[in-house]
N, C-alpha and C positions, 0 to 999 in steps of 0.2 A: 348337231354340230359338235357337241362334246364327244359323242361316240366316234365321229369321224376323226377328231383330234387325237383320241386315244389310239385309234387304229394306226394313224400316221406315226405316232410316237413309237408304238411297238414295232412297226415296220422299219423305222429308222434304226432302232436298236438291233433288229435282226440283220439289217444291211451292214452295220458296223461290226457285229459279231462274225458275219460271213467274211468280211474283209480281214478281220483279225486272224481267222482260221486260215485264210488264203496266204497271207504274208506274215505268219506268226513269227518265224525265225528272224526276219528282217526287223520286225517291230520290237521284238525282245532285245535284240542287240542295240538297235537305235535308241531304245529307252534307257540304256545304261548311262550313267553319269561319270565323267572322268574325274579322277581324284585331283583335288587342288592341293599341291604340295606346300604352298606358301605358309599357311597357318602352322603346320607341323614344323617346318624348317625354322620359322621365326621363333617358335616356342623353344626349340633346341638351342638356338642362338641365345635366347634370353637366359637359359640355364647354363650358358657357357660350355655347351657340349658341341664344340665347333667341328670336331672330326665326324660325329654322327650327322650333323646338319649338312656338311659338305657331301658326304656319301649319299644321303637321302635326296638332296636336291640335284646332285650330279646324275642320278638315275633318271630323273624326269626330264633333264635337259636334253636327253636323246630324242624327245618328242616335240614336234613343232608347237603344239598348243602351250608348252611351257617355255621352250627356247626362244619363242618370238614374243614372250611377255616381258616388257622392259623392267617391270618390278622384280621378276624372278632373276633376270640377268644381273641386275644391280645387287640383289641380295647375295647371289652366288659369288660375285666379285668381292664383296665385302668380307665374306667368310674366308675366301682364299687369301686375301690380303692379311687378315688376322693370323691365319695359320702359318704364313710365310715369315712373319716377323721374328727376329732373333730373340726378343724377350719372351715371346710365347714358347718358342722351341726350347729355350733354356729352362723355363718353368716346367715343361714336360719332362725334360731330362732329370731334373731334381726330383720330380714326382716319382719317376721310375726307380731312382736310386733309394729314396727314403721309404716309399710305400710298396715298392715291388710291383706296382701295376700302373698302367697308363692307357689312355685311348689313342695316343699318337705313337708312330713307329719308333721315334727316338727314345721315348719313355719305356716302351715295351722292351726294346733291346737292353736298356740299362737294368730293368727289373729282372729279366731273364738271366743276365750275366751274374747278378748278385745271387740269385737263387741257385745257380749251378754250383756255387761254392759249397763244399761239404760243411762248412761252418754253419750254414743256414739250417741244415738237418740237425746238427748237434745242438744248436741253440733251441730249436723247437722241441726236441726230445727232452732237453734239460728243463725247459719251462714246464712241460707236462709232468716231468718227474717231481718238480717242486710242488706243483699243484696236488699231486697224489700224496706227498708226504705231509702237506699242510692241511689236507682234508678238502682242498678246493676241487672244483669240477674238472675232470680230465676229459679232453676231447679225443675220442678214440680214432676219429678220422685223421686228425693232424698227427697223432702218434703213428698211425699206420703209414701215412705218406712219408713221414720222416724216416721211419724204419726202412721203407722201400727205397728211399733215396740213398741211405747209407749202404744198403745191400747192393744197389746199382753201382755206386761209386767203388765199392770193394771189388765188384765183378769187373769193372773197367780196369782197375789197377792190376788185378790178377791176370786178366786177359791180355793186357798190354805186355806184361812180363813174359807170358807164355808165347805171345806172338814173336817177340824178339828171339826167344830160345828155339823156337821151331821154324823160324824163317817164314812166318805168316800163316801157319796152319791154324792158329787160334783166332784169326781175324773175325770170323762170324760171331764168336763170343763177345768180342769187343763191340761189334756193331749192335748186337742184341742188348748189351748192357747200356750202351749209349742211347739207344732208342728208349729203353726203360727209364733212364735218367731224364731224358727230355719229356717223356710222358708224365713222370712224377712232378717235374717243375711246372708243367702246364696245369696239372690237377691241383697243385698247391696254389697257383695263381687263381684258379677258379674258386678255390675255397676262400681265399682272401676277399674275393669279389662277391661272395655269397651266391655263386652261380653253380656250385656243385650239387646236383640233385640228390635227394635222400637215398634213392635206390643205389646210386653209384658209390656213395659213402659206405653203405653196408657191404657192397661188393669188395671195396678196397680193404676194409677191416678183415674180412675173411681171407682175401688174397694174401695179405701181409703174413698171416699165420702159415699159409701154404708155402710161400716163397722162402720164409725163414727156415723151414724144415727141408725143402727140396733144393734151395738155391737156384731155382729156375723161374723165369718170368713168363713162361709159355702161356699160363692161364690168363695173363693180362695183355698178351701181344695184340689181340684184336682191338681191345679197348685203347691201348696206347696209339695204335694206328689211326683210329677214328678221332680221338681227341686232338691228335696232331693236325689232321686235316681241318678241324674246326678252328684250331689256334692260328692257322695261317690265314684265316678269313676274318675280316673286321666284323664284329658282332657274333663271332662264333661261340663265345662263352654264353651268350644269351640262348643260342640254340641248344647248347649243352644243358643248360638249366631246364629247358622245356622237354628234354628227353625223359621217357618213363621206364625204359628198359634197354637191354643191349640191342635189340632189333630197332627200336626207335632211334637210338644213338647212331646206328649204322645208316639209317635213312637220312638223318640230319647231316652226317658227314658226306654222304654221296651228293646231297643237295648242295652243300657248300662247295664241293669239288666241281660241280657242274657250272655254278653261276658265279663263283669267285667274288669279286668286289660288289656285285649286285645282291648277294645273298641276304644281308641284313635288311636291306630295304624291301626286298621281295617278301621276306617273312613278316616284316612289319605290316605290309599291305594285305597279304593273303593268309598268314598263319598256316594252319595245317592244310588248308586247301591248296596252297602253292607247293608244299612238300609232296602232297599227293600227286599233283600235276607233274612235278619233277620226275616222278617214277615212270612217267610216260614221255620223257623228253625225246626219245628216239622217234616216237610217233607224232607228238605235237610240235616239237621244235622249240628251241630256246626263245626265238623272237616272238612266237605266238604267245608263249607263257608270259614273257615280260610285258607285251602289249596288253594282254588280258589283265595283268596285275594293276595296270593304270586305271582300270575300272573297279578295282577292289575285289572282294570275294565274289560279288555277283558276276563280274567279268570272267573269273576263273571257272565258275560254275557253268557259264554259257560255253566257254571253250571246251570243257569236259563233255558237255551235252551235245554240241554240234560238230566238234572236231576242228582242227586247225584251218583247213581250207575254207570251210563255210564261214567260220568266225572271222578270219582275216578279210574275206570278201565283203561280208555284211558290215563289219566295223568300218571298213574303208568307205562303203556306200553311205553308212549312217553318218559319218563325219561330214559328208557333203550335203546330205538331205536331212538335217536335224529338224526337229519339230518346230513349226512356225507359230504354234500356239492357237491354231484354229480349232473350232469346236469339234470337228470330226476327229482330228488326231488326238485331241484331249480325251474324247470318249473312248477311242481305241486304246489309249494308254491305260485308262482305268479298267477297261474290260480285260486287259492282259492278266489281271490278277484273278480272274475267274477260272475255274476248272474247265477243261475242254467240253465235258458233257453239258455244262451249263451254256456254253457258247452255242453248241449244236441245238440246245433247247430254245435259245432265243431266235435262231434262224428258223426253226420249225414254227415257233409262235408267230413270227412275222409273216409266214405263209398262211398259217391257220386262220388268222383274223380276216383274211380276204376271201376265204372259201364261202360259197353261198349256202350256208347251213340251213336257213329257213326253206329255201327251194328244195334242197335235198331231203329235208324232213317231210315236206308235203308229198314229194314224189314217192318217198318210202312208204308213207301211210296210205297213199291212193292206189298202189299197185296190188291187184288181187294176188293171193298166195298161189292160185293155180295158173297165173299168167305164164304163158309160154308152153303149157302142157296140152296135149291133144285131148278134146272132149270125148267123153264116153258116148256110145251109140244110144244109150237110154236117155241121155240129156238132149239129144237132137230133136 
């Protein structure tokens, strides 16, 4: 009886393993869990990071499983009401003027306006000069950025004068200097926020020496272009801080340009996995990438593995046929973690236990070695 029970158990495991192999893709996608945005959104609200909370929750409100949740709708309305109040907007304006940084549009505009004034570069250079004369630590990155800011302002003034004198022939110089000034302001803001990566700080120190001698910002034009794309995106400074070199910065900038206001939330959900997927946006499609991100990094890996068409089909089917909790599907979900060769082994084992091994052994031992060969004439 015990032997029969063991056979039936092995057979059951083999059947489940065979089922897993047959519908592996559907099971893997159906086994994914959707991200619940409420805990993270509430945590951001508790930290009074209302702009981030609004962007984060707004991304998920595109999907029925969140937009039809009364608790999510109520929290979203509470966040928006807070952000629309005049007292909140006034506080963000003051924050931008005094600190030069803010997470809201009105504060950002005020901060950038003050940083565009040449007095800011002079102030920072003077402060670093005082540090040097008094033996205090000098920040080479702040010095480099302030130097670049002054050079860009000088180029703007010189270019504007030349433009008037030549009837517009020097306009490209003005445009280039203006782009450089904008880039410097953005990088200064990133420095204030602690979001300027070390590799870029070193690059700016070297570039300041080159620009001082050549009066050309050509070596920084790509950098300024990329950081400008990030600056136009909420959460872009965080992406800037995650870059490791110029190529990584370019990927981050392209990612931000592709997904706009969803960029910060997508990166929070998927990290490097979503940046990697964004490089295949033309193949995978934005909607598929965004949907996969609602399943976290596992969803993005499934998308990369199966492609957009299969993933969208299976995720749609999985939403309608979620696990019911029965023993068979529970076993299938557990067996998904096994390698394929082990699943095939369980199928083979389920067949092996029912083969008549005792009968086959007796037949093998009872068959003469000469069976089937013609007898010799001397044996007749």
